LUMFI-214445 format. One record per atom (N, C-alpha, C): x negated, y negated, z; residue number from 1. Coordinates in nm, 2 decimals, padded with zeros to 4 digits. Layout:
+--------+--------+--------+-------+
!      X !      Y !      Z ! marro !
+--------+--------+--------+-------+
!      X !      Y !      Z !   NUM !
...
+--------+--------+--------+-------+
//
This chain:
+--------+--------+--------+-------+
!      X !      Y !      Z ! marro !
+--------+--------+--------+-------+
! -00.07 !  00.10 !  00.01 !     1 !
!  00.00 !  00.00 !  00.00 !     1 !
! -00.08 ! -00.12 !  00.03 !     1 !
! -00.05 ! -00.24 ! -00.08 !     2 !
! -00.15 ! -00.37 ! -00.10 !     2 !
! -00.09 ! -00.45 !  00.02 !     2 !
! -00.22 ! -00.55 !  00.06 !     3 !
! -00.18 ! -00.62 !  00.15 !     3 !
! -00.09 ! -00.76 !  00.11 !     3 !
! -00.03 ! -00.79 !  00.16 !     4 !
!  00.06 ! -00.95 !  00.13 !     4 !
! -00.05 ! -01.05 !  00.06 !     4 !
! -00.16 ! -01.02 !  00.13 !     5 !
! -00.27 ! -01.15 !  00.12 !     5 !
! -00.37 ! -01.10 !  00.00 !     5 !
! -00.31 ! -00.99 ! -00.07 !     6 !
! -00.40 ! -00.94 ! -00.19 !     6 !
! -00.35 ! -01.03 ! -00.30 !     6 !
! -00.47 ! -01.10 ! -00.37 !     7 !
! -00.44 ! -01.14 ! -00.47 !     7 !
! -00.50 ! -01.07 ! -00.57 !     7 !
! -00.42 ! -01.01 ! -00.72 !     8 !
! -00.48 ! -00.94 ! -00.81 !     8 !
! -00.41 ! -00.97 ! -00.94 !     8 !
! -00.49 ! -00.90 ! -01.03 !     9 !
! -00.43 ! -00.89 ! -01.21 !     9 !
! -00.43 ! -00.75 ! -01.24 !     9 !
! -00.31 ! -00.75 ! -01.32 !    10 !
! -00.31 ! -00.62 ! -01.37 !    10 !
! -00.26 ! -00.63 ! -01.52 !    10 !
! -00.32 ! -00.58 ! -01.61 !    11 !
! -00.32 ! -00.58 ! -01.75 !    11 !
! -00.21 ! -00.45 ! -01.75 !    11 !
! -00.09 ! -00.47 ! -01.85 !    12 !
! -00.01 ! -00.37 ! -01.91 !    12 !
!  00.03 ! -00.40 ! -02.04 !    12 !
!  00.10 ! -00.30 ! -02.08 !    13 !
!  00.22 ! -00.31 ! -02.22 !    13 !
!  00.28 ! -00.41 ! -02.23 !    13 !
!  00.33 ! -00.49 ! -02.15 !    14 !
!  00.38 ! -00.58 ! -02.12 !    14 !
!  00.36 ! -00.72 ! -02.09 !    14 !
!  00.22 ! -00.72 ! -02.06 !    15 !
!  00.12 ! -00.81 ! -02.08 !    15 !
!  00.04 ! -00.83 ! -01.93 !    15 !
!  00.05 ! -00.97 ! -01.91 !    16 !
! -00.08 ! -00.98 ! -01.79 !    16 !
!  00.05 ! -00.99 ! -01.67 !    16 !
!  00.00 ! -00.94 ! -01.58 !    17 !
!  00.10 ! -00.95 ! -01.45 !    17 !
!  00.02 ! -01.01 ! -01.35 !    17 !
!  00.05 ! -01.11 ! -01.26 !    18 !
!  00.00 ! -01.18 ! -01.16 !    18 !
!  00.08 ! -01.17 ! -01.07 !    18 !
! -00.01 ! -01.18 ! -00.93 !    19 !
!  00.07 ! -01.16 ! -00.81 !    19 !
! -00.02 ! -01.25 ! -00.70 !    19 !
!  00.06 ! -01.34 ! -00.65 !    20 !
!  00.01 ! -01.48 ! -00.60 !    20 !
!  00.02 ! -01.40 ! -00.42 !    20 !
! -00.07 ! -01.46 ! -00.32 !    21 !
! -00.06 ! -01.42 ! -00.18 !    21 !
!  00.10 ! -01.43 ! -00.11 !    21 !
!  00.14 ! -01.55 ! -00.15 !    22 !
!  00.29 ! -01.57 ! -00.10 !    22 !
!  00.40 ! -01.44 ! -00.16 !    22 !
!  00.39 ! -01.42 ! -00.26 !    23 !
!  00.49 ! -01.36 ! -00.33 !    23 !
!  00.47 ! -01.21 ! -00.38 !    23 !
!  00.35 ! -01.20 ! -00.29 !    24 !
!  00.29 ! -01.04 ! -00.32 !    24 !
!  00.41 ! -00.92 ! -00.28 !    24 !
!  00.47 ! -00.97 ! -00.18 !    25 !
!  00.57 ! -00.85 ! -00.14 !    25 !
!  00.73 ! -00.86 ! -00.20 !    25 !
!  00.76 ! -00.96 ! -00.30 !    26 !
!  00.87 ! -00.99 ! -00.35 !    26 !
!  00.88 ! -00.98 ! -00.51 !    26 !
!  00.79 ! -01.05 ! -00.57 !    27 !
!  00.79 ! -01.05 ! -00.74 !    27 !
!  00.66 ! -01.06 ! -00.81 !    27 !
!  00.66 ! -00.99 ! -00.89 !    28 !
!  00.52 ! -00.96 ! -01.05 !    28 !
!  00.60 ! -01.08 ! -01.12 !    28 !
!  00.53 ! -01.16 ! -01.17 !    29 !
!  00.56 ! -01.26 ! -01.27 !    29 !
!  00.46 ! -01.23 ! -01.39 !    29 !
!  00.53 ! -01.23 ! -01.52 !    30 !
!  00.50 ! -01.23 ! -01.61 !    30 !
!  00.49 ! -01.41 ! -01.69 !    30 !
!  00.43 ! -01.42 ! -01.82 !    31 !
!  00.48 ! -01.54 ! -01.84 !    31 !
!  00.57 ! -01.58 ! -01.90 !    31 !
!  00.68 ! -01.48 ! -01.91 !    32 !
!  00.81 ! -01.52 ! -01.97 !    32 !
!  00.91 ! -01.51 ! -01.87 !    32 !
!  00.90 ! -01.38 ! -01.75 !    33 !
!  01.00 ! -01.35 ! -01.69 !    33 !
!  00.97 ! -01.33 ! -01.56 !    33 !
!  01.03 ! -01.33 ! -01.45 !    34 !
!  00.99 ! -01.28 ! -01.31 !    34 !
!  01.10 ! -01.14 ! -01.32 !    34 !
!  01.00 ! -01.03 ! -01.26 !    35 !
!  01.08 ! -00.89 ! -01.23 !    35 !
!  01.08 ! -00.88 ! -01.10 !    35 !
!  01.24 ! -00.91 ! -01.01 !    36 !
!  01.24 ! -00.89 ! -00.87 !    36 !
!  01.22 ! -00.72 ! -00.89 !    36 !
!  01.19 ! -00.70 ! -00.72 !    37 !
!  01.16 ! -00.61 ! -00.63 !    37 !
!  01.29 ! -00.56 ! -00.64 !    37 !
!  01.38 ! -00.44 ! -00.68 !    38 !
!  01.45 ! -00.35 ! -00.65 !    38 !
!  01.50 ! -00.39 ! -00.50 !    38 !
!  01.62 ! -00.44 ! -00.43 !    39 !
!  01.64 ! -00.37 ! -00.30 !    39 !
!  01.79 ! -00.38 ! -00.30 !    39 !
!  01.83 ! -00.35 ! -00.18 !    40 !
!  01.99 ! -00.29 ! -00.15 !    40 !
!  02.03 ! -00.40 ! -00.09 !    40 !
!  01.98 ! -00.49 ! -00.04 !    41 !
!  02.02 ! -00.62 !  00.03 !    41 !
!  01.92 ! -00.74 ! -00.03 !    41 !
!  02.02 ! -00.87 !  00.05 !    42 !
!  01.87 ! -00.96 ! -00.02 !    42 !
!  01.81 ! -01.02 !  00.12 !    42 !
!  01.70 ! -00.94 !  00.20 !    43 !
!  01.66 ! -00.99 !  00.29 !    43 !
!  01.55 ! -01.12 !  00.30 !    43 !
!  01.57 ! -01.23 !  00.39 !    44 !
!  01.49 ! -01.31 !  00.38 !    44 !
!  01.32 ! -01.28 !  00.42 !    44 !
!  01.22 ! -01.38 !  00.33 !    45 !
!  01.13 ! -01.33 !  00.32 !    45 !
!  01.08 ! -01.30 !  00.50 !    45 !
!  00.97 ! -01.23 !  00.52 !    46 !
!  00.94 ! -01.22 !  00.64 !    46 !
!  00.87 ! -01.32 !  00.72 !    46 !
!  00.88 ! -01.35 !  00.88 !    47 !
!  00.82 ! -01.48 !  00.92 !    47 !
!  00.68 ! -01.48 !  00.93 !    47 !
!  00.61 ! -01.61 !  00.84 !    48 !
!  00.46 ! -01.55 !  00.83 !    48 !
!  00.41 ! -01.55 !  00.67 !    48 !
!  00.48 ! -01.48 !  00.59 !    49 !
!  00.43 ! -01.45 !  00.47 !    49 !
!  00.41 ! -01.59 !  00.38 !    49 !
!  00.48 ! -01.69 !  00.41 !    50 !
!  00.50 ! -01.85 !  00.37 !    50 !
!  00.34 ! -01.90 !  00.38 !    50 !
!  00.31 ! -01.95 !  00.32 !    51 !
!  00.16 ! -01.99 !  00.33 !    51 !
!  00.18 ! -02.17 !  00.39 !    51 !
!  00.29 ! -02.22 !  00.29 !    52 !
!  00.32 ! -02.36 !  00.36 !    52 !
!  00.25 ! -02.46 !  00.29 !    52 !
!  00.22 ! -02.39 !  00.16 !    53 !
!  00.10 ! -02.51 !  00.07 !    53 !
!  00.22 ! -02.56 ! -00.05 !    53 !
!  00.36 ! -02.52 ! -00.04 !    54 !
!  00.46 ! -02.57 ! -00.17 !    54 !
!  00.36 ! -02.50 ! -00.30 !    54 !
!  00.35 ! -02.37 ! -00.30 !    55 !
!  00.35 ! -02.30 ! -00.40 !    55 !
!  00.45 ! -02.28 ! -00.54 !    55 !
!  00.42 ! -02.32 ! -00.63 !    56 !
!  00.51 ! -02.29 ! -00.77 !    56 !
!  00.59 ! -02.13 ! -00.73 !    56 !
!  00.58 ! -02.06 ! -00.67 !    57 !
!  00.62 ! -01.91 ! -00.66 !    57 !
!  00.64 ! -01.89 ! -00.52 !    57 !
!  00.66 ! -01.99 ! -00.43 !    58 !
!  00.66 ! -01.95 ! -00.28 !    58 !
!  00.77 ! -01.84 ! -00.27 !    58 !
!  00.77 ! -01.76 ! -00.16 !    59 !
!  00.85 ! -01.65 ! -00.14 !    59 !
!  00.95 ! -01.72 ! -00.13 !    59 !
!  00.98 ! -01.86 ! -00.07 !    60 !
!  01.15 ! -01.89 ! -00.03 !    60 !
!  01.22 ! -01.92 ! -00.15 !    60 !
!  01.11 ! -01.98 ! -00.27 !    61 !
!  01.20 ! -02.00 ! -00.41 !    61 !
!  01.20 ! -01.86 ! -00.44 !    61 !
!  01.16 ! -01.78 ! -00.43 !    62 !
!  01.18 ! -01.69 ! -00.51 !    62 !
!  01.33 ! -01.61 ! -00.46 !    62 !
!  01.30 ! -01.61 ! -00.32 !    63 !
!  01.44 ! -01.59 ! -00.25 !    63 !
!  01.54 ! -01.66 ! -00.30 !    63 !
!  01.56 ! -01.79 ! -00.29 !    64 !
!  01.64 ! -01.85 ! -00.35 !    64 !
!  01.71 ! -01.85 ! -00.51 !    64 !
!  01.59 ! -01.79 ! -00.56 !    65 !
!  01.61 ! -01.73 ! -00.67 !    65 !
!  01.68 ! -01.60 ! -00.73 !    65 !
!  01.66 ! -01.50 ! -00.63 !    66 !
!  01.72 ! -01.41 ! -00.58 !    66 !
!  01.88 ! -01.42 ! -00.51 !    66 !
!  01.90 ! -01.54 ! -00.49 !    67 !
!  02.01 ! -01.56 ! -00.39 !    67 !
!  02.11 ! -01.62 ! -00.50 !    67 !
!  02.06 ! -01.72 ! -00.61 !    68 !
!  02.09 ! -01.72 ! -00.71 !    68 !
!  02.19 ! -01.62 ! -00.80 !    68 !
!  02.08 ! -01.54 ! -00.82 !    69 !
!  02.12 ! -01.41 ! -00.91 !    69 !
!  02.24 ! -01.29 ! -00.87 !    69 !
!  02.25 ! -01.34 ! -00.70 !    70 !
!  02.36 ! -01.22 ! -00.64 !    70 !
!  02.46 ! -01.33 ! -00.60 !    70 !
!  02.46 ! -01.46 ! -00.60 !    71 !
!  02.59 ! -01.52 ! -00.63 !    71 !
!  02.67 ! -01.60 ! -00.75 !    71 !
!  02.55 ! -01.52 ! -00.86 !    72 !
!  02.62 ! -01.56 ! -00.98 !    72 !
!  02.75 ! -01.62 ! -01.03 !    72 !
!  02.77 ! -01.72 ! -01.03 !    73 !
!  02.94 ! -01.78 ! -01.11 !    73 !
!  02.98 ! -01.83 ! -00.97 !    73 !
!  02.94 ! -01.83 ! -00.86 !    74 !
!  02.95 ! -01.86 ! -00.73 !    74 !
!  02.96 ! -02.02 ! -00.74 !    74 !
!  02.96 ! -02.05 ! -00.63 !    75 !
!  02.95 ! -02.25 ! -00.59 !    75 !
!  02.81 ! -02.26 ! -00.52 !    75 !
!  02.75 ! -02.35 ! -00.58 !    76 !
!  02.59 ! -02.40 ! -00.52 !    76 !
!  02.58 ! -02.41 ! -00.39 !    76 !
!  02.71 ! -02.47 ! -00.32 !    77 !
!  02.75 ! -02.49 ! -00.14 !    77 !
!  02.71 ! -02.33 ! -00.12 !    77 !
!  02.76 ! -02.22 ! -00.15 !    78 !
!  02.78 ! -02.08 ! -00.12 !    78 !
!  02.64 ! -02.05 ! -00.08 !    78 !
!  02.55 ! -02.06 ! -00.16 !    79 !
!  02.38 ! -02.05 ! -00.19 !    79 !
!  02.34 ! -02.14 ! -00.07 !    79 !
!  02.34 ! -02.27 ! -00.12 !    80 !
!  02.30 ! -02.35 ! -00.01 !    80 !
!  02.31 ! -02.33 !  00.16 !    80 !
!  02.42 ! -02.27 !  00.18 !    81 !
!  02.45 ! -02.23 !  00.33 !    81 !
!  02.35 ! -02.11 !  00.36 !    81 !
!  02.35 ! -02.01 !  00.29 !    82 !
!  02.31 ! -01.92 !  00.29 !    82 !
!  02.12 ! -01.95 !  00.31 !    82 !
!  02.08 ! -02.04 !  00.23 !    83 !
!  01.96 ! -02.09 !  00.25 !    83 !
!  01.94 ! -02.15 !  00.39 !    83 !
!  02.03 ! -02.24 !  00.40 !    84 !
!  02.04 ! -02.33 !  00.59 !    84 !
!  02.06 ! -02.21 !  00.69 !    84 !
!  02.11 ! -02.11 !  00.67 !    85 !
!  02.14 ! -02.00 !  00.75 !    85 !
!  02.00 ! -01.92 !  00.83 !    85 !
!  01.94 ! -01.89 !  00.67 !    86 !
!  01.85 ! -01.81 !  00.69 !    86 !
!  01.66 ! -01.90 !  00.70 !    86 !
!  01.65 ! -02.01 !  00.69 !    87 !
!  01.55 ! -02.05 !  00.67 !    87 !
!  01.49 ! -02.18 !  00.78 !    87 !
!  01.47 ! -02.10 !  00.89 !    88 !
!  01.43 ! -02.19 !  01.00 !    88 !
!  01.36 ! -02.32 !  01.01 !    88 !
!  01.23 ! -02.33 !  00.95 !    89 !
!  01.19 ! -02.43 !  00.92 !    89 !
!  01.22 ! -02.55 !  00.83 !    89 !
!  01.27 ! -02.66 !  00.92 !    90 !
!  01.31 ! -02.75 !  00.83 !    90 !
!  01.27 ! -02.83 !  00.70 !    90 !
!  01.12 ! -02.83 !  00.70 !    91 !
!  01.02 ! -02.91 !  00.60 !    91 !
!  01.07 ! -02.79 !  00.46 !    91 !
!  01.04 ! -02.63 !  00.50 !    92 !
!  01.08 ! -02.53 !  00.41 !    92 !
!  01.22 ! -02.54 !  00.37 !    92 !
!  01.29 ! -02.53 !  00.44 !    93 !
!  01.44 ! -02.55 !  00.40 !    93 !
!  01.42 ! -02.70 !  00.35 !    93 !
!  01.42 ! -02.81 !  00.33 !    94 !
!  01.43 ! -02.95 !  00.25 !    94 !
!  01.38 ! -02.92 !  00.09 !    94 !
!  01.25 ! -02.84 !  00.11 !    95 !
!  01.17 ! -02.82 ! -00.02 !    95 !
!  01.24 ! -02.72 ! -00.09 !    95 !
!  01.31 ! -02.61 !  00.01 !    96 !
!  01.37 ! -02.50 ! -00.11 !    96 !
!  01.49 ! -02.56 ! -00.17 !    96 !
!  01.57 ! -02.61 ! -00.07 !    97 !
!  01.68 ! -02.70 ! -00.14 !    97 !
!  01.68 ! -02.76 ! -00.22 !    97 !
!  01.59 ! -02.87 ! -00.24 !    98 !
!  01.52 ! -02.95 ! -00.36 !    98 !
!  01.51 ! -02.89 ! -00.47 !    98 !
!  01.42 ! -02.78 ! -00.45 !    99 !
!  01.39 ! -02.68 ! -00.61 !    99 !
!  01.53 ! -02.61 ! -00.65 !    99 !
!  01.58 ! -02.58 ! -00.55 !   100 !
!  01.74 ! -02.49 ! -00.56 !   100 !
!  01.82 ! -02.59 ! -00.66 !   100 !
!  01.80 ! -02.73 ! -00.61 !   101 !
!  01.92 ! -02.82 ! -00.68 !   101 !
!  01.86 ! -02.85 ! -00.83 !   101 !
!  01.74 ! -02.85 ! -00.83 !   102 !
!  01.70 ! -02.89 ! -00.97 !   102 !
!  01.75 ! -02.76 ! -01.06 !   102 !
!  01.69 ! -02.63 ! -01.02 !   103 !
!  01.73 ! -02.51 ! -01.11 !   103 !
!  01.86 ! -02.53 ! -01.14 !   103 !
!  01.95 ! -02.53 ! -01.04 !   104 !
!  02.09 ! -02.50 ! -01.03 !   104 !
!  02.15 ! -02.63 ! -01.17 !   104 !
!  02.13 ! -02.72 ! -01.17 !   105 !
!  02.15 ! -02.85 ! -01.23 !   105 !
!  02.11 ! -02.83 ! -01.40 !   105 !
!  01.96 ! -02.77 ! -01.43 !   106 !
!  01.94 ! -02.70 ! -01.52 !   106 !
!  02.04 ! -02.58 ! -01.60 !   106 !
!  02.06 ! -02.50 ! -01.52 !   107 !
!  02.11 ! -02.41 ! -01.56 !   107 !
!  02.24 ! -02.40 ! -01.57 !   107 !
!  02.33 ! -02.51 ! -01.50 !   108 !
!  02.45 ! -02.56 ! -01.55 !   108 !
!  02.48 ! -02.66 ! -01.60 !   108 !
+--------+--------+--------+-------+
//
């Protein structure tokens, strides 16, 4: 099993896959799409996984995108309420909600 802090690069038939320290446990990204880890539920990231550096693929942003997919067709406020319940750090919550609003507006 790989450590969450491990940064790795893997070449595959689908292209180059990269994994950042923050997103190691949740998602592999390619140049064109993110491939979420299959899960039965949408648990929030484990405490301490977020490095707090404002990464483009922050585990909280990945989680917010998973919520958007899960609540597809639902009101933005439903997703925002879920984020507000699950993200205890005020600064991280504000960052995730602002990024989520931007993505939501672009998608709708």
